[in-house]
C-alpha positions in Angstrom: -34.1 50.6 31.6 -35.9 52.4 34.4 -34.5 53.0 37.8 -36.3 50.2 39.6 -35.0 47.7 37.1 -31.5 48.8 37.9 -32.2 48.6 41.6 -33.1 44.9 41.2 -30.4 44.0 38.7 -27.7 45.9 40.6 -28.0 44.0 44.0 -25.7 41.0 44.0 -25.9 39.7 47.6 -25.4 36.3 49.0 -28.2 33.9 48.3 -29.8 32.6 51.5 -32.1 29.7 52.0 -35.5 30.1 50.4 -38.4 30.5 52.8 -41.2 27.9 52.6 -44.6 29.2 51.5 -46.7 26.1 51.8 -46.0 24.8 48.3 -44.5 21.4 47.4 -41.5 23.0 45.6 -38.9 25.3 47.2 -38.1 28.7 45.7 -34.9 27.4 44.2 -36.6 24.5 42.5 -39.2 26.8 41.0 -36.5 29.1 39.7 -34.8 26.1 38.1 -38.1 25.1 36.4 -38.5 28.7 35.1 -35.0 28.7 33.7 -35.6 25.4 31.9 -39.0 26.6 30.6 -37.5 29.5 28.6 -34.5 27.4 27.4 -36.2 25.0 25.0 -33.9 24.0 22.1 -34.8 25.6 18.8 -37.2 28.1 20.4 -37.2 31.8 21.3 -38.9 33.1 24.4 -41.2 36.0 23.5 -42.9 38.2 26.1 -45.0 41.4 25.7 -45.9 43.6 28.6 -49.1 45.6 29.1 -46.8 48.7 29.0 -46.0 47.9 25.4 -42.5 46.6 26.2 -41.5 43.5 24.2 -38.6 41.0 24.6 -37.2 38.2 22.5 -34.7 35.8 24.1 -32.8 33.2 22.2 -31.4 31.5 25.3 -29.5 28.8 23.4 -27.5 31.3 21.4 -27.5 34.1 24.1 -29.1 36.6 21.7 -31.6 39.1 22.9 -33.7 42.0 21.8 -35.9 44.4 23.8 -38.3 47.2 22.8 -38.8 49.5 25.8 -42.2 50.6 27.0 -44.1 53.4 25.3 -43.4 55.7 28.3 -39.6 55.0 27.8 -39.7 55.9 24.1 -40.1 52.4 22.6 -36.3 52.4 22.0 -34.8 49.0 20.9 -31.7 47.4 22.4 -30.1 44.1 21.6 -27.7 41.8 23.5 -25.0 39.3 22.8 -24.1 37.4 25.9 -23.6 39.8 28.7 -23.0 42.7 26.3 -25.9 45.0 25.8 -26.1 47.6 23.0 -28.4 50.6 23.7 -29.2 53.9 21.9 -29.1 57.1 23.9 -31.4 59.6 22.2 -29.9 62.5 24.2 -26.3 61.7 23.0 -27.6 60.3 19.7 -25.1 57.5 20.1 -25.0 53.7 20.6 -23.3 52.5 23.8 -22.3 49.0 24.8 -22.5 47.8 28.4 -20.8 44.8 29.9 -23.4 43.7 32.4 -21.5 40.5 33.6 -21.8 40.5 37.4 -18.6 41.2 39.1 -17.2 39.5 42.2 -17.5 35.9 43.5 -21.3 36.0 44.1 -23.2 34.9 41.1 -27.0 35.4 40.4 -29.3 32.5 41.0 -29.8 32.2 37.3 -26.3 32.8 36.0 -27.3 33.7 32.5 -27.6 37.0 30.7 -31.2 36.3 29.8 -32.1 37.6 33.3 -31.3 41.2 32.3 -34.1 41.4 29.8 -37.3 40.5 31.6 -38.2 42.0 35.0 -39.6 38.8 36.4 -36.4 36.8 35.5 -34.2 39.5 37.0 -36.1 39.4 40.3 -35.8 35.6 40.5 -32.1 35.7 39.6 -30.9 38.6 41.9 -33.4 38.6 44.8 -31.6 37.8 48.0 -34.4 35.7 49.5 -37.2 33.8 47.8 -40.6 33.5 49.5 -43.0 31.0 47.9 -46.6 32.2 48.1 -47.9 29.2 46.1 -50.9 28.8 44.0 -53.3 31.8 44.0 -55.4 33.9 41.6 -54.3 37.2 40.1 -56.0 39.3 37.3 -58.6 36.5 37.2 -56.2 33.7 36.3 -54.5 31.0 38.3 -50.9 31.7 39.0 -47.9 30.4 41.0 -46.5 33.3 42.9 -43.2 34.0 44.6 -41.7 37.1 46.3 -38.1 37.9 45.6 -36.9 40.1 48.6 -33.8 42.2 48.8 -32.8 44.6 51.6 -32.2 48.2 50.5 -28.8 49.6 51.4 -27.7 53.2 51.6 -24.1 54.2 51.8 -23.2 50.5 52.3 -25.5 50.2 55.3 -28.9 48.5 55.6 -31.7 51.1 55.5 -34.4 48.9 57.0 -36.4 48.9 53.8 -36.9 45.9 51.6 -37.6 45.7 47.8 -40.1 43.1 47.1 -40.5 41.7 43.5 -43.6 39.6 43.2 -43.3 37.1 40.3 -46.4 35.3 39.0 -45.9 32.2 36.9 -48.1 30.0 34.8 -48.5 27.0 37.1 -48.3 24.6 34.2 -45.6 26.1 31.9 -43.7 28.1 34.5 -43.5 31.0 32.1 -43.8 34.5 33.8 -47.2 36.1 33.7 -46.7 39.2 35.7 -44.2 41.2 37.8 -44.9 43.6 40.6 -42.3 45.7 42.4 -43.0 47.3 45.8 -41.1 48.5 48.9 -41.6 47.5 52.5 -40.5 50.5 54.6 -39.7 50.5 58.3 -42.5 51.5 60.7 -43.4 55.1 60.4 -41.4 55.6 57.1 -42.8 56.3 53.7 -41.7 54.0 50.9 -39.4 55.7 48.4 -40.4 53.2 45.7 -44.0 53.4 44.3 -45.7 50.2 43.5 -45.3 49.2 39.9 -46.9 46.3 38.2 -46.5 44.9 34.7 -48.7 42.1 33.3 -47.3 40.0 30.5 -50.1 39.8 27.9 -48.0 37.4 25.9 -45.5 34.9 27.4 -44.7 32.2 24.9 -42.1 30.2 23.0 -41.8 30.7 19.2 -39.7 28.8 16.6 -36.3 30.3 16.1 -36.7 29.6 12.4 -39.6 32.1 12.3 -37.3 34.9 13.4 -36.0 37.1 10.5 -32.3 37.0 9.7 -30.5 39.8 11.5 -33.2 40.3 14.0 -30.7 40.3 16.9 -27.9 42.2 15.2 -26.4 45.4 16.5 -27.4 47.1 13.3 -31.0 47.2 14.7 -29.7 49.6 17.4 -27.4 51.5 15.1 -30.4 52.3 12.9 -31.9 54.5 15.6 -29.0 57.0 15.3 -30.4 60.2 13.7 -28.3 61.5 10.8 -28.4 65.1 9.7 -30.3 64.0 6.7 -32.9 62.2 8.7 -33.3 65.2 11.1 -33.8 67.5 8.1 -36.6 65.3 6.9 -38.4 65.8 10.2 -38.6 69.5 9.3 -41.2 68.6 6.8 -43.3 67.0 9.5 -43.6 70.5 11.1 -44.6 72.1 7.9 -41.4 74.0 7.6 -39.3 74.5 4.5 -35.8 73.4 5.4 -33.3 76.1 4.8 -29.6 75.7 5.7 -26.0 76.6 4.8 -25.2 73.1 3.6 -23.2 70.7 5.8 -20.1 72.8 5.1 -20.1 76.5 4.4 -16.9 78.4 3.8 -16.1 82.0 2.9 -13.4 84.6 3.6 -15.0 85.0 7.0 -14.4 81.4 8.1 -15.5 77.7 7.7 -18.7 76.5 9.2 -19.6 72.8 9.6 -22.5 70.8 11.0 -21.1 68.4 13.6 -21.9 64.7 13.0 -24.3 64.5 15.9 -26.7 66.9 17.7 -26.4 69.3 14.8 -30.1 69.5 13.9 -32.8 69.7 16.6 -36.5 69.5 15.7 -39.0 70.3 18.5 -42.6 69.4 17.6 -43.9 71.1 20.8 -42.8 74.5 19.6 -42.8 73.8 15.9 -39.3 75.0 15.6 -36.0 73.6 14.3 -32.4 74.5 15.0 -29.2 73.9 13.1 -26.1 74.3 15.1 -22.9 75.1 13.2 -19.4 74.9 14.5 -16.7 77.4 13.4 -13.5 75.6 12.4 -10.3 77.5 13.4 -6.6 76.6 13.3 -4.6 74.6 10.9 -6.3 71.9 8.7 -6.4 68.3 9.6 -5.9 67.2 13.2 -4.9 70.8 14.1 -8.3 72.2 13.4 -10.5 73.1 16.4 -14.3 73.3 16.2 -15.8 76.2 18.2 -19.3 74.8 18.7 -22.5 76.9 18.3 -20.7 79.8 16.7 -23.7 80.1 14.3 -27.2 78.8 15.0 -30.0 78.8 12.4 -33.6 78.7 13.8 -36.6 78.0 11.6 -40.3 78.6 12.6 -43.7 79.3 11.2 -44.0 82.5 13.2 -41.2 85.0 13.8 -42.9 86.1 17.0 -41.7 82.9 18.6 -38.1 83.9 18.4 -36.4 85.1 21.6 -33.1 86.2 22.8 -30.4 83.6 23.3 -30.2 82.3 26.9 -27.0 83.5 28.6 -26.7 81.7 31.9 -24.6 84.4 33.5 -27.4 86.9 33.1 -31.0 86.9 34.2 -33.8 88.8 32.6 -33.9 90.7 29.3 -30.5 91.5 27.7 -29.8 95.0 26.3 -29.9 95.0 22.5 -29.6 97.5 19.7 -32.3 97.0 17.0 -31.8 97.9 13.3 -33.6 97.3 10.1 -31.5 95.6 7.4 -32.2 94.3 3.9 -31.7 90.6 3.2 -32.9 88.6 0.2 -34.9 91.6 -1.0 -37.0 91.9 2.2 -36.6 93.9 5.4 -35.2 92.0 8.4 -34.4 93.0 11.9 -30.8 92.8 13.3 -30.5 92.6 17.1 -27.0 93.3 18.5 -26.1 92.7 22.1 -24.5 95.6 24.1 -22.6 93.0 26.1 -19.2 91.5 25.3 -17.5 88.3 26.5 -15.5 90.5 28.8 -18.7 91.2 30.7 -19.1 87.4 31.4 -16.0 87.3 33.5 -13.3 84.6 33.5 -12.8 81.4 35.4 -9.2 82.1 36.0 -6.7 84.9 35.3 -7.5 88.3 33.8 -10.1 88.6 31.1 -8.8 90.2 27.9 -10.8 93.3 26.9 -12.6 92.9 23.6 -15.0 94.9 21.4 -16.7 91.7 20.1 -20.5 91.7 20.6 -21.7 88.8 22.8 -24.1 87.8 20.1 -26.1 89.1 17.1 -29.3 87.8 15.7 -31.0 88.5 12.4 -34.7 87.8 11.9 -36.4 87.7 8.5 -38.8 85.7 6.3 -38.1 83.4 3.3 -41.3 82.6 1.4 -43.3 82.2 4.6 -40.7 80.5 6.7 -39.4 82.6 9.6 -35.6 82.5 10.1 -33.5 83.7 13.0 -29.7 83.6 12.3 -27.7 83.8 15.5 -23.9 84.4 15.8 -21.9 84.3 19.0 -18.6 85.8 19.9 -15.7 83.5 19.9 -12.5 85.3 20.9 -8.8 84.5 21.2 -6.7 84.9 24.3 -5.9 88.3 23.1 -9.5 89.3 22.9 -9.5 89.3 19.1 -12.7 88.2 17.4 -12.4 84.8 15.8 -16.0 84.5 14.5 -16.1 86.7 11.4 -19.8 85.9 11.1 -20.6 87.8 14.3 -21.0 91.1 12.4 -23.8 92.7 10.5 -22.0 92.0 7.2 -21.4 88.4 8.2 -25.0 87.6 9.2 -26.5 89.3 6.2 -24.1 87.4 4.0 -25.3 84.1 5.6 -28.9 85.1 5.1 -28.3 85.8 1.4 -26.6 82.4 1.0 -29.1 80.2 2.7 -30.6 77.6 0.4 -33.6 75.3 0.5 -33.0 71.6 0.9 -35.0 69.4 -1.4 -36.3 66.5 0.8 -36.5 64.4 -2.3 -32.8 64.8 -2.8 -31.8 64.0 0.8 -30.5 60.4 1.0 -32.5 58.3 3.4 
């Protein structure tokens, strides 16, 4: 949901008397007609925006589904009552939001359907309704209203007003368009750019024509990317997927791919990353994952590989370069001159350590460029915990890497 939708939906102020606009019906009466129009028994309200957003509302059963606009990633969310289930692609997780308005003031349309369509949200939450009446927009006859809400900053009125213009079909009272703008005080520049969405489809369809499970949370859960699905995306880049398996263990330590954010595929750079955690400590609940202890990068061209980014340092980092043999070919081992001791500590005294801040090994496997990166993970005493952050450890990982057969990866 974009910021301006939150701005409208988040303002729950007292509803004042609707302003007359010359029409026979008041704003409140028109809103009631709209609510009745989308709440026909046995029907589902369906709306498609010209931004490619799409919403289905089963008002009778309080079931909802929305596909976001193309610019917002076309992500799908569903709702059950006031609970909304959304997928966050950055966290790769599904979250539930209880959007039930708090406090004694209720929206004009006290129903969760108002969360899903911009026009309904404006009619429900706008502080003041201004009836414009019958007019023409986009070459078609419409019944127009403005839902106006003062903008507050720090609990104080700013002098600006959000205006949500709602255009309705004058016969069916179904929304046809929504436009958001801001009226700024004299001499001020509006902070909200004008945005308009035209509903290319605004109709009622039979509930019996909706597939079973269409509104279920499983629809949202299906957007979560598993490691297997991410590995499949490597094929879209023309890369052969090489990895260390989901779990790799040797005398140097145990590496695991975390359940989320373990595989990153970037189509803009044609690179892929696999981020392995080092598991230290006792087994079971006592084990602790040290994230990003080993990172595998895959690319078509080894010249695209660069040094790891260390926020504490700017510019090129001093490295030692050495040729090593791995898988029967010559690779290049880069070893940082820096140690974790050089980074400094947030509190207390930093323990001296000889551990290299990082190492990276670059080589080719049958035309696929690989960069194996290992990072220092040290104990409070300064002792190295990551046994793979050595020349021997990185070469051993390079020798062990195996190809994943996409046909064998479970969908």
